[in-house]
DOLO-252756 format. One record per residue (C-alpha): residue number from 1; x negated, y, z negated; residue in three letters. Coordinates in nm, 2 decimals, decimal comma. Layout:
REC  votor      xx      yy      zz  marza
REC    NUM       X       Y       Z    ala
...
This chain:
REC  votor      xx      yy      zz  marza
REC      1    3,57    3,29   -3,37    unk
REC      2    3,48    3,10   -3,68    unk
REC      3    3,83    2,94   -3,70    unk
REC      4    3,80    2,83   -3,33    unk
REC      5    3,45    2,68   -3,40    unk
REC      6    3,59    2,49   -3,70    unk
REC      7    3,88    2,36   -3,49    unk
REC      8    3,64    2,24   -3,23    unk
REC      9    3,43    2,06   -3,49    unk
REC     10    3,74    1,90   -3,64    unk
REC     11    3,86    1,79   -3,29    unk
REC     12    3,51    1,65   -3,22    unk
REC     13    3,51    1,46   -3,55    unk
REC     14    3,86    1,32   -3,51    unk
REC     15    3,79    1,22   -3,15    unk
REC     16    3,47    1,05   -3,24    unk
REC     17    3,63    0,86   -3,52    unk
REC     18    3,90    0,73   -3,29    unk
REC     19    3,64    0,62   -3,03    unk
REC     20    3,44    0,44   -3,30    unk
REC     21    3,75    0,27   -3,44    unk
REC     22    3,83    0,15   -3,09    unk
REC     23    3,48    0,01   -3,05    unk
REC     24    3,49   -0,16   -3,39    unk
REC     25    3,82   -0,32   -3,30    unk
REC     26    3,69   -0,44   -2,96    unk
REC     27    3,37   -0,55   -3,11    unk
REC     28    3,54   -0,76   -3,38    unk
REC     29    3,79   -0,92   -3,14    unk
REC     30    3,54   -0,94   -2,84    unk
REC     31    3,27   -1,10   -3,05    unk
REC     32    3,50   -1,37   -3,19    unk
REC     33    3,66   -1,46   -2,85    unk
REC     34    3,33   -1,41   -2,66    unk
REC     35    3,14   -1,65   -2,88    unk
REC     36    3,41   -1,90   -2,86    unk
REC     37    3,43   -1,87   -2,48    unk
REC     38    3,05   -1,90   -2,45    unk
REC     39    3,05   -2,21   -2,66    unk
REC     40    3,35   -2,36   -2,48    unk
REC     41    3,22   -2,30   -2,13    unk
REC     42    2,86   -2,38   -2,20    unk
REC     43    2,56   -2,20   -2,05    unk
REC     44    2,62   -2,31   -1,68    unk
REC     45    2,99   -2,22   -1,65    unk
REC     46    2,93   -1,91   -1,87    unk
REC     47    2,65   -1,83   -1,63    unk
REC     48    2,88   -1,86   -1,33    unk
REC     49    3,13   -1,62   -1,49    unk
REC     50    2,86   -1,36   -1,56    unk
REC     51    2,70   -1,41   -1,22    unk
REC     52    3,03   -1,32   -1,07    unk
REC     53    3,07   -1,02   -1,30    unk
REC     54    2,73   -0,89   -1,18    unk
REC     55    2,87   -0,87   -0,82    unk
REC     56    3,19   -0,71   -0,94    unk
REC     57    2,98   -0,44   -1,12    unk
REC     58    2,85   -0,32   -0,78    unk
REC     59    3,19   -0,27   -0,64    unk
REC     60    3,33   -0,12   -0,96    unk
REC     61    3,07    0,16   -0,91    unk
REC     62    3,18    0,21   -0,55    unk
REC     63    3,55    0,22   -0,66    unk
REC     64    3,47    0,48   -0,93    unk
REC     65    3,33    0,71   -0,66    unk
REC     66    3,10    0,86   -0,93    unk
REC     67    3,40    1,07   -1,04    unk
REC     68    3,35    1,00   -1,41    unk
REC     69    3,04    1,22   -1,40    unk
REC     70    3,22    1,53   -1,26    unk
REC     71    3,59    1,51   -1,32    unk
REC     72    3,58    1,61   -1,69    unk
REC     73    3,42    1,94   -1,58    unk
REC     74    3,70    1,99   -1,33    unk
REC     75    3,96    1,93   -1,60    unk
REC     76    3,78    2,18   -1,83    unk
REC     77    3,75    2,45   -1,56    unk
REC     78    4,09    2,41   -1,39    unk
REC     79    4,34    2,33   -1,66    unk
REC     80    4,65    2,44   -1,46    unk
REC     81    4,55    2,20   -1,18    unk
REC     82    4,48    1,90   -1,40    unk
REC     83    4,78    1,70   -1,26    unk
REC     84    4,69    1,73   -0,90    unk
REC     85    4,32    1,68   -0,97    unk
REC     86    4,39    1,36   -1,16    unk
REC     87    4,62    1,20   -0,90    unk
REC     88    4,40    1,30   -0,61    unk
REC     89    4,12    1,11   -0,78    unk
REC     90    4,34    0,81   -0,85    unk
REC     91    4,46    0,80   -0,49    unk
REC     92    4,11    0,79   -0,33    unk
REC     93    3,99    0,54   -0,59    unk
REC     94    4,29    0,31   -0,52    unk
REC     95    4,22    0,31   -0,14    unk
REC     96    3,85    0,24   -0,20    unk
REC     97    3,94   -0,05   -0,43    unk
REC     98    4,15   -0,23   -0,16    unk
REC     99    3,87   -0,19    0,09    unk
REC    100    3,61   -0,31   -0,16    unk
REC    101    3,80   -0,63   -0,24    unk
REC    102    3,81   -0,73    0,13    unk
REC    103    3,45   -0,65    0,18    unk
REC    104    3,35   -0,84   -0,13    unk
REC    105    3,54   -1,15   -0,03    unk
REC    106    3,37   -1,14    0,31    unk
REC    107    3,02   -1,10    0,16    unk
REC    108    3,06   -1,38   -0,10    unk
REC    109    3,21   -1,62    0,15    unk
REC    110    2,92   -1,56    0,39    unk
REC    111    2,64   -1,61    0,14    unk
REC    112    2,80   -1,87   -0,09    unk
REC    113    3,00   -2,07    0,15    unk
REC    114    2,87   -2,40    0,00    unk
REC    115    2,96   -2,30   -0,36    unk
REC    116    3,34   -2,27   -0,37    unk
REC    117    3,36   -2,21   -0,74    unk
REC    118    3,15   -1,89   -0,71    unk
REC    119    3,38   -1,77   -0,43    unk
REC    120    3,70   -1,84   -0,63    unk
REC    121    3,56   -1,68   -0,95    unk
REC    122    3,44   -1,36   -0,79    unk
REC    123    3,76   -1,32   -0,59    unk
REC    124    3,98   -1,35   -0,90    unk
REC    125    3,75   -1,11   -1,09    unk
REC    126    3,77   -0,86   -0,81    unk
REC    127    4,15   -0,81   -0,86    unk
REC    128    4,06   -0,59   -1,15    unk
REC    129    3,94   -0,33   -0,90    unk
REC    130    4,30   -0,26   -0,79    unk
REC    131    4,40   -0,13   -1,14    unk
REC    132    4,07    0,03   -1,23    unk
REC    133    4,17    0,35   -1,05    unk
REC    134    4,42    0,43   -1,33    unk
REC    135    4,14    0,45   -1,59    unk
REC    136    4,07    0,79   -1,44    unk
REC    137    4,34    0,91   -1,69    unk
REC    138    4,09    0,83   -1,97    unk
REC    139    3,88    1,12   -1,86    unk
REC    140    4,17    1,36   -1,88    unk
REC    141    4,23    1,26   -2,24    unk
REC    142    3,85    1,30   -2,30    unk
REC    143    3,85    1,65   -2,17    unk
REC    144    4,11    1,75   -2,43    unk
REC    145    3,94    1,55   -2,71    unk
REC    146    4,25    1,34   -2,74    unk
REC    147    4,09    0,99   -2,71    unk
REC    148    4,31    0,84   -2,97    unk
REC    149    4,58    0,77   -2,71    unk
REC    150    4,32    0,59   -2,49    unk
REC    151    4,20    0,40   -2,80    unk
REC    152    4,55    0,27   -2,86    unk
REC    153    4,60    0,17   -2,50    unk
REC    154    4,26   -0,01   -2,48    unk
REC    155    4,32   -0,18   -2,81    unk
REC    156    4,66   -0,32   -2,69    unk
REC    157    4,51   -0,43   -2,36    unk
REC    158    4,22   -0,60   -2,53    unk
REC    159    4,45   -0,77   -2,78    unk
REC    160    4,67   -0,90   -2,50    unk
REC    161    4,37   -1,04   -2,30    unk
REC    162    4,22   -1,19   -2,61    unk
REC    163    4,54   -1,37   -2,68    unk
REC    164    4,53   -1,49   -2,32    unk
REC    165    4,17   -1,62   -2,36    unk
REC    166    4,26   -1,79   -2,69    unk
REC    167    4,54   -1,97   -2,52    unk
REC    168    4,30   -2,08   -2,25    unk
REC    169    4,05   -2,21   -2,51    unk
REC    170    4,31   -2,40   -2,70    unk
REC    171    4,47   -2,55   -2,39    unk
REC    172    4,14   -2,65   -2,24    unk
REC    173    4,18   -2,44   -1,92    unk
REC    174    3,94   -2,44   -1,63    unk
REC    175    3,69   -2,16   -1,54    unk
REC    176    3,91   -2,00   -1,28    unk
REC    177    4,17   -1,89   -1,54    unk
REC    178    3,90   -1,71   -1,74    unk
REC    179    3,80   -1,53   -1,43    unk
REC    180    4,15   -1,37   -1,42    unk
REC    181    4,10   -1,21   -1,76    unk
REC    182    3,94   -0,89   -1,65    unk
REC    183    4,22   -0,83   -1,39    unk
REC    184    4,48   -0,88   -1,66    unk
REC    185    4,31   -0,64   -1,90    unk
REC    186    4,27   -0,37   -1,63    unk
REC    187    4,64   -0,41   -1,52    unk
REC    188    4,77   -0,37   -1,88    unk
REC    189    4,54   -0,08   -1,96    unk
REC    190    4,62    0,10   -1,64    unk
REC    191    4,99    0,10   -1,69    unk
REC    192    4,97    0,19   -2,05    unk
REC    193    4,75    0,49   -1,97    unk
REC    194    5,00    0,60   -1,70    unk
REC    195    5,29    0,58   -1,94    unk
REC    196    5,11    0,77   -2,22    unk
REC    197    5,00    1,04   -1,97    unk
REC    198    5,35    1,12   -1,86    unk
REC    199    5,47    1,12   -2,22    unk
REC    200    5,20    1,37   -2,33    unk
REC    201    5,22    1,58   -2,01    unk
REC    202    5,50    1,83   -1,94    unk
REC    203    5,45    1,77   -1,56    unk
REC    204    5,65    1,46   -1,46    unk
REC    205    5,57    1,45   -1,09    unk
REC    206    5,27    1,30   -0,90    unk
REC    207    5,08    1,55   -0,68    unk
REC    208    4,80    1,49   -0,44    unk
REC    209    4,56    1,74   -0,27    unk
REC    210    4,34    1,66    0,02    unk
REC    211    4,14    1,97   -0,08    unk
REC    212    4,06    1,84   -0,43    unk
REC    213    4,00    1,49   -0,30    unk
REC    214    3,73    1,62   -0,06    unk
REC    215    3,59    1,85   -0,32    unk
REC    216    3,57    1,58   -0,59    unk
REC    217    3,40    1,35   -0,35    unk
REC    218    3,15    1,60   -0,23    unk
REC    219    3,05    1,68   -0,58    unk
REC    220    3,03    1,32   -0,70    unk
REC    221    2,89    1,13   -0,40    unk
REC    222    2,53    1,16   -0,54    unk
REC    223    2,66    0,96   -0,84    unk
REC    224    2,80    0,69   -0,61    unk
REC    225    2,45    0,61   -0,48    unk
REC    226    2,29    0,65   -0,82    unk
REC    227    2,57    0,44   -0,97    unk
REC    228    2,50    0,16   -0,72    unk
REC    229    2,13    0,19   -0,80    unk
REC    230    2,21    0,17   -1,17    unk
REC    231    2,41   -0,15   -1,10    unk
REC    232    2,13   -0,30   -0,90    unk
REC    233    1,90   -0,20   -1,18    unk
REC    234    2,11   -0,35   -1,46    unk
REC    235    2,23   -0,66   -1,27    unk
REC    236    1,91   -0,75   -1,09    unk
REC    237    1,78   -0,96   -1,37    unk
REC    238    2,08   -1,19   -1,37    unk
REC    239    2,09   -1,22   -1,00    unk
REC    240    1,72   -1,30   -0,98    unk
REC    241    1,75   -1,55   -1,27    unk
REC    242    2,03   -1,72   -1,09    unk
REC    243    1,84   -1,76   -0,77    unk
REC    244    1,49   -1,83   -0,92    unk
REC    245    1,59   -2,06   -1,21    unk
REC    246    1,97   -2,14   -1,20    unk
REC    247    2,31   -2,05   -1,34    unk
REC    248    2,23   -2,19   -1,68    unk
REC    249    1,96   -1,93   -1,73    unk
REC    250    2,21   -1,66   -1,64    unk
REC    251    2,45   -1,79   -1,91    unk
REC    252    2,17   -1,78   -2,18    unk
REC    253    2,05   -1,44   -2,07    unk
REC    254    2,40   -1,30   -2,06    unk
REC    255    2,45   -1,39   -2,42    unk
REC    256    2,14   -1,19   -2,51    unk
REC    257    2,24   -0,90   -2,28    unk
REC    258    2,60   -0,89   -2,41    unk
REC    259    2,52   -0,87   -2,78    unk
REC    260    2,22   -0,64   -2,73    unk
REC    261    2,46   -0,36   -2,65    unk
REC    262    2,71   -0,43   -2,93    unk
REC    263    2,57   -0,14   -3,13    unk
REC    264    2,66    0,10   -2,84    unk
REC    265    3,00    0,16   -3,00    unk
REC    266    2,89    0,45   -3,22    unk
REC    267    2,65    0,63   -2,98    unk
REC    268    2,89    0,60   -2,68    unk
REC    269    3,17    0,75   -2,89    unk
REC    270    2,95    1,04   -2,99    unk
REC    271    2,84    1,09   -2,62    unk
REC    272    3,19    1,09   -2,49    unk
REC    273    3,31    1,33   -2,76    unk
REC    274    3,00    1,56   -2,71    unk
REC    275    3,04    1,58   -2,33    unk
REC    276    3,32    1,85   -2,30    unk
REC    277    3,17    2,05   -2,60    unk
REC    278    2,82    2,06   -2,45    unk
REC    279    2,96    2,14   -2,10    unk
REC    280    3,14    2,44   -2,26    unk
REC    281    2,82    2,55   -2,45    unk
REC    282    2,63    2,57   -2,12    unk
REC    283    2,86    2,86   -2,02    unk
REC    284    2,83    3,04   -2,35    unk
REC    285    2,47    3,00   -2,48    unk
REC    286    2,17    2,83   -2,33    unk
REC    287    2,00    2,79   -2,68    unk
REC    288    2,31    2,63   -2,83    unk
REC    289    2,35    2,41   -2,53    unk
REC    290    1,99    2,28   -2,55    unk
REC    291    2,01    2,24   -2,93    unk
REC    292    2,33    2,03   -2,90    unk
REC    293    2,17    1,82   -2,63    unk
REC    294    1,86    1,76   -2,85    unk
REC    295    2,08    1,67   -3,15    unk
REC    296    2,25    1,41   -2,93    unk
REC    297    1,93    1,27   -2,80    unk
REC    298    1,78    1,26   -3,15    unk
REC    299    2,08    1,07   -3,28    unk
REC    300    2,04    0,81   -3,00    unk
REC    301    1,67    0,77   -3,05    unk
REC    302    1,68    0,71   -3,43    unk
REC    303    1,98    0,50   -3,46    unk
REC    304    1,84    0,29   -3,17    unk
REC    305    1,50    0,25   -3,33    unk
REC    306    1,67    0,14   -3,66    unk
REC    307    1,90   -0,11   -3,50    unk
REC    308    1,62   -0,25   -3,28    unk
REC    309    1,39   -0,31   -3,58    unk
REC    310    1,67   -0,50   -3,76    unk
REC    311    1,74   -0,71   -3,45    unk
REC    312    1,38   -0,79   -3,39    unk
REC    313    1,35   -0,93   -3,74    unk
REC    314    1,67   -1,13   -3,74    unk
REC    315    1,74   -1,22   -3,37    unk
REC    316    1,67   -1,60   -3,42    unk
REC    317    1,92   -1,62   -3,71    unk
REC    318    2,18   -1,42   -3,53    unk
REC    319    2,18   -1,63   -3,21    unk
REC    320    2,16   -1,96   -3,41    unk
REC    321    2,46   -1,87   -3,63    unk
REC    322    2,68   -1,71   -3,36    unk
REC    323    2,61   -1,93   -3,05    unk
REC    324    2,45   -2,25   -3,17    unk
REC    325    2,16   -2,46   -3,05    unk
REC    326    2,25   -2,44   -2,68    unk
REC    327    2,17   -2,07   -2,68    unk
REC    328    1,86   -2,05   -2,90    unk
REC    329    1,65   -1,95   -2,60    unk
REC    330    1,84   -1,62   -2,60    unk
REC    331    1,69   -1,50   -2,93    unk
REC    332    1,37   -1,33   -2,81    unk
REC    333    1,53   -1,17   -2,50    unk
REC    334    1,81   -1,04   -2,73    unk
REC    335    1,54   -0,85   -2,94    unk
REC    336    1,37   -0,71   -2,63    unk
REC    337    1,69   -0,60   -2,46    unk
REC    338    1,80   -0,42   -2,77    unk
REC    339    1,49   -0,20   -2,74    unk
REC    340    1,57   -0,15   -2,37    unk
REC    341    1,92   -0,04   -2,46    unk
REC    342    1,79    0,28   -2,63    unk
REC    343    1,67    0,41   -2,29    unk
REC    344    1,99    0,30   -2,13    unk
REC    345    2,19    0,52   -2,37    unk
REC    346    1,95    0,81   -2,33    unk
REC    347    2,01    0,79   -1,96    unk
REC    348    2,39    0,80   -2,02    unk
REC    349    2,36    1,10   -2,24    unk
REC    350    2,13    1,27   -1,98    unk
REC    351    2,42    1,27   -1,73    unk
REC    352    2,56    1,56   -1,93    unk
REC    353    2,24    1,76   -1,86    unk
REC    354    2,24    1,64   -1,49    unk
REC    355    2,59    1,77   -1,43    unk
REC    356    2,53    2,10   -1,62    unk
REC    357    2,21    2,18   -1,43    unk
REC    358    2,36    2,06   -1,10    unk
REC    359    2,06    1,83   -1,02    unk
REC    360    2,26    1,52   -0,95    unk
REC    361    2,08    1,46   -0,62    unk
REC    362    1,77    1,36   -0,81    unk
REC    363    1,94    1,08   -1,01    unk
REC    364    1,91    0,83   -0,72    unk
REC    365    1,54    0,87   -0,72    unk
REC    366    1,51    0,78   -1,09    unk
REC    367    1,68    0,45   -1,02    unk
REC    368    1,51    0,38   -0,69    unk
REC    369    1,18    0,39   -0,89    unk
REC    370    1,34    0,18   -1,17    unk
REC    371    1,47   -0,08   -0,92    unk
REC    372    1,13   -0,11   -0,75    unk
REC    373    0,96   -0,16   -1,08    unk
REC    374    1,23   -0,40   -1,21    unk
REC    375    1,22   -0,61   -0,89    unk
REC    376    0,84   -0,65   -0,90    unk
REC    377    0,82   -0,72   -1,27    unk
REC    378    1,12   -0,96   -1,27    unk
REC    379    0,96   -1,16   -0,99    unk
REC    380    0,63   -1,18   -1,18    unk
REC    381    0,76   -1,22   -1,53    unk
REC    382    1,05   -1,46   -1,46    unk
REC    383    0,80   -1,70   -1,30    unk
REC    384    0,56   -1,66   -1,60    unk
REC    385    0,80   -1,64   -1,89    unk
REC    386    1,14   -1,75   -1,76    unk
REC    387    1,43   -1,58   -1,94    unk
REC    388    1,21   -1,37   -2,17    unk
REC    389    1,03   -1,24   -1,86    unk
REC    390    1,35   -1,09   -1,73    unk
REC    391    1,41   -0,90   -2,06    unk
REC    392    1,05   -0,76   -2,06    unk
REC    393    1,09   -0,64   -1,70    unk
REC    394    1,41   -0,47   -1,80    unk
REC    395    1,26   -0,29   -2,10    unk
REC    396    0,97   -0,15   -1,89    unk
REC    397    1,19   -0,05   -1,60    unk
REC    398    1,44    0,12   -1,83    unk
REC    399    1,16    0,32   -2,00    unk
REC    400    1,01    0,43   -1,66    unk
REC    401    1,35    0,53   -1,50    unk
REC    402    1,46    0,73   -1,81    unk
REC    403    1,14    0,89   -1,94    unk
REC    404    0,88    0,88   -1,66    unk
REC    405    1,07    0,91   -1,33    unk
REC    406    1,22    1,26   -1,41    unk
REC    407    0,86    1,39   -1,46    unk
REC    408    0,79    1,34   -1,09    unk
REC    409    1,04    1,62   -1,00    unk
REC    410    0,99    1,98   -1,11    unk
REC    411    1,36    2,05   -1,16    unk
REC    412    1,42    1,74   -1,38    unk
REC    413    1,11    1,75   -1,60    unk
REC    414    1,30    1,94   -1,86    unk
REC    415    1,53    1,64   -1,93    unk
REC    416    1,23    1,44   -2,04    unk
REC    417    1,09    1,73   -2,24    unk
REC    418    1,42    1,77   -2,43    unk
REC    419    1,43    1,39   -2,51    unk
REC    420    1,08    1,39   -2,64    unk
REC    421    1,14    1,71   -2,84    unk
REC    422    1,44    1,54   -2,99    unk
REC    423    1,24    1,23   -3,08    unk
REC    424    1,00    1,45   -3,30    unk
REC    425    1,27    1,69   -3,41    unk
REC    426    1,11    1,98   -3,23    unk
REC    427    1,35    2,28   -3,22    unk
REC    428    1,21    2,45   -2,91    unk
């Protein structure tokens, strides 16, 4: 038993290190290319690119079918059926992505028929949805704590798309070519994951099961709605800024929002490595399960507070040095959004508890409350404080949806109690 426990800890540590290395690599590469791209395109064109990405986010959630929240548990519980479970999930995600692209084109053409550049950019960005179905393979590797293979695939894909963007920057390419970048990255990553999966798996055939497809969907559809609500929740600020002020404000705000989450690399790696372990603990020991959850929450709380304090002090210098004078207005929103990101990460970690306790039906209510608050506050604060107002609205809405909303429902109050106990290091 002790040897097995040590092996699990070693697997967890190795898996987390690989995930952190991936994030460090992507951070270094993405920061360099991202800053260069933002400077090259300028706030308005950069705003159009991010405005389009906001729309794609909604359909990415639809195409994921909420499976990322339940499929790891299926892989853990049904090891012998992993192959058929995986390709059943990929198949239904692929069909959904084709339908989504057609629907997205119709919607954008209808509402932005006088802005052809927005139609073109969003259409090109939507091509990434076709290949996104293959990233389901990532969750199979996560279930086995073998994320190093995914790290290698993602690093190669990011390196290739970064080289593509650098070529565009050097050659003075137009905005449309930058819009293709996400599709290129998704395509490369998808095929690499597929190749690695077959190399590491003794099964060389593709199997599909209608039974598992229906079962996966029935257990994850709550997360589709909640995922859409999350997307509305997280993208509402950009969409409202674009409509109330203009695309330039979206570009400036996007700079703040993008770098406010750069510190996510370590906590997300820990969350992803912790998920299969905590799910297993739920079956073995309630006390150990809750203790591990509180350790995870405490880690997020305190690393988030530390990072946010540093950013609050140096946000002006960071924006000025990295992005230049055109983006100086992003400094204060950057600081505020970093604080908001703590609650976003806590919400991500809470999904482990949601799945374990089988209370996924309540998640949509958390975000309905958050969206309502976010919409009202965005409308008020954007008109009062412009870009800064959007960040303040996001901070308040994130806090309410993560900490306050679960208290309204008897079966989910425990999630808030666990988070607050973790904040003060309370053991029980």
